C-alpha positions in Angstrom: 60.6 79.7 137.1 61.7 80.4 133.7 65.6 80.2 133.5 68.2 81.7 130.4 71.9 81.1 130.0 73.9 84.2 129.5 76.4 83.8 127.1 79.7 83.2 129.2 78.8 83.9 132.7 79.0 80.0 133.6 75.4 79.4 135.1 71.0 79.6 134.1 70.0 82.5 136.2 66.5 83.3 136.8 64.8 86.2 135.1 61.6 86.6 137.4 62.7 89.5 139.1 61.7 92.5 137.6 64.8 94.7 136.8 64.5 97.5 139.1 63.7 95.2 141.5 67.1 93.6 141.0 68.6 97.1 140.9 66.9 98.3 144.2 68.3 94.9 145.9 71.9 95.6 144.5 71.7 99.1 145.9 70.8 97.5 149.2 73.3 95.1 149.5 76.2 97.0 148.5 75.1 100.1 150.9 75.4 97.1 153.6 78.8 96.5 152.1 79.8 99.9 152.4 77.9 101.1 155.4 80.0 100.3 159.1 77.7 99.3 161.0 79.2 96.2 161.7 83.2 96.3 162.8 86.0 94.9 160.8 86.3 91.9 159.3 82.8 91.3 160.4 80.8 93.3 158.1 81.9 92.2 154.8 81.8 88.0 155.6 78.2 88.6 156.4 77.0 90.7 154.0 78.6 88.3 151.8 76.5 85.4 153.4 73.1 87.8 152.8 74.2 87.9 149.0 74.5 84.1 148.4 71.5 83.3 150.8 69.3 85.6 148.0 71.3 84.2 144.9 69.6 80.9 146.3 66.4 81.7 147.1 66.3 83.0 143.8 67.8 80.2 141.8 67.6 77.2 144.4 71.4 76.8 143.4 74.6 76.9 145.3 76.4 76.7 142.2 75.1 79.7 140.8 76.9 81.8 143.4 79.9 79.8 142.6 79.9 77.7 146.1 80.3 74.1 144.3 83.0 71.3 143.5 85.7 72.4 141.1 88.6 70.6 140.0 91.6 70.8 142.1 94.0 71.3 139.0 92.1 74.5 137.8 91.2 76.0 141.0 95.4 76.2 141.8 95.9 77.1 137.9 93.4 79.9 138.3 94.9 80.7 142.0 98.4 81.2 140.5 97.4 82.9 137.7 95.6 85.2 139.7 98.2 86.0 141.8 100.9 86.4 139.2 99.2 88.9 137.1 98.3 90.7 140.3 102.0 90.7 141.7 103.9 90.4 138.7 102.2 93.0 136.5 99.6 94.8 137.9 101.5 96.2 140.9 105.0 96.6 139.6 103.7 98.7 136.0 99.7 99.7 136.6 100.0 101.0 139.7 103.1 103.1 139.2 101.4 104.4 135.8 98.0 105.6 137.8 100.0 107.1 140.4 102.2 109.1 138.4 98.6 110.2 135.9 96.9 111.2 138.4 99.3 112.8 140.6 98.8 111.0 143.8 100.1 107.5 145.3 97.6 105.3 146.2 96.4 105.8 150.2 97.2 102.7 152.3 97.3 104.9 155.7 94.1 103.6 156.7 95.6 99.7 156.9 97.8 102.0 160.2 101.6 101.7 160.5 102.5 98.5 159.5 106.4 98.7 159.1 108.2 96.6 161.1 105.0 95.9 163.1 104.5 92.2 163.1 101.9 92.1 165.6 99.6 94.5 163.5 100.9 93.0 160.4 99.6 89.4 161.5 96.3 90.6 162.6 95.7 92.5 159.5 96.5 89.4 157.5 93.7 87.7 159.7 91.2 90.3 159.4 92.4 90.4 155.6 91.6 86.9 155.0 88.1 87.1 156.9 87.0 90.4 155.5 88.1 90.9 151.8 89.4 87.4 150.6 86.4 85.8 151.9 83.6 88.5 152.6 84.3 90.5 149.5 84.4 87.7 147.4 81.1 86.5 148.4 80.0 90.4 147.6 81.5 91.5 144.8 82.2 88.0 142.6 79.1 85.2 144.0 76.3 87.9 144.6 77.1 91.1 142.4 78.5 89.1 139.3 75.6 87.1 139.4 73.0 89.9 139.2 74.7 92.3 136.9 74.8 89.3 134.6 70.8 88.6 135.6 70.1 91.9 134.1 71.8 91.6 131.1 70.4 88.6 130.4 71.2 86.6 127.0 72.4 89.7 125.4 76.3 89.1 124.5 77.1 92.3 126.1 75.8 90.0 129.6 80.1 89.1 130.4 82.0 92.3 129.2 79.3 94.7 130.6 79.4 93.0 134.3 83.1 92.8 134.1 83.3 96.2 133.5 81.1 96.9 136.2 82.0 95.0 138.4 85.6 96.0 138.3 84.2 99.7 138.6 82.1 99.2 141.9 84.9 96.7 143.5 87.1 99.9 143.1 84.3 102.3 144.8 84.0 100.5 147.4 87.6 101.2 147.9 87.3 104.9 148.2 89.4 105.5 151.3 92.6 104.8 149.4 92.4 107.8 147.4 91.4 107.9 143.6 94.5 105.8 142.3 93.5 103.3 144.9 90.0 103.0 143.3 91.5 102.7 139.6 94.0 100.1 140.2 91.4 98.3 142.5 88.8 98.6 140.1 91.9 97.3 137.5 92.2 94.0 139.6 87.9 93.8 139.8 88.0 94.0 136.4 90.8 90.9 136.0 88.7 88.8 139.2 85.3 89.1 137.5 87.0 88.2 134.0 88.5 85.7 135.7 85.5 84.5 137.5 83.2 83.9 134.7 85.9 82.3 132.6 86.4 79.6 135.1 82.5 78.8 135.3 82.4 80.9 139.0 85.2 78.9 140.4 84.5 81.1 143.9 86.9 79.0 145.4 90.1 80.1 143.6 88.9 83.9 143.6 89.3 83.7 147.5 92.2 82.2 147.4 94.1 84.5 145.3 92.4 87.0 147.3 94.1 86.1 150.0 97.4 85.5 149.1 97.5 88.7 147.1 96.6 90.7 150.2 99.0 88.7 152.3 101.9 89.7 150.0 100.5 93.3 150.0 100.7 93.1 153.9 104.0 91.7 153.8 105.8 94.5 151.6 103.8 97.2 154.0 105.7 95.4 157.0 109.2 95.5 155.1 108.5 99.0 154.1 108.9 98.5 150.5 106.1 100.8 149.7 
């Protein structure tokens, strides 16, 4: 097996798979993540575990999928940093700008009537930690970014291209939220993708930040702030 170390991606990745085969694998896994063949919240974690298995079969390394020991201080730092960026910058500043540009607000109706509904909000928070925080990070960071970085190889474009494409795919997978939701989650996805690479694939920090952000989001819906 011949390994290369793409710039800025954190770990060596195998290049033994043909690019067309890797692209086909990507599309297959993303299709499994998108189509409802398993009910919420089980589909995304199942696909994420499959993605991690595929990365391990290729590299024989769990670290290539972000499953490794990380500094507690670094994990807390990346978690709080991402939480702050999304909650204090993207949500209050970028989301209104996107809504104004598109003329349509982000559609949160798929989450049900949450205002004042404590039981529904708590149930959704639990499901979000399993499906979004854990499942989506396994799929869109651990699996997807590994594959995208491998496609670019040693090119200087490996990290920026993977960040942009990874964010775009993440946004498109949230099409149920409308065009504004796609653009907003796409931007969030790019921030997370960049942080994932810069943190040397600290998957735990991504999971924790994602879960806390979704908890905050459900909380705002429960309180009627949207």
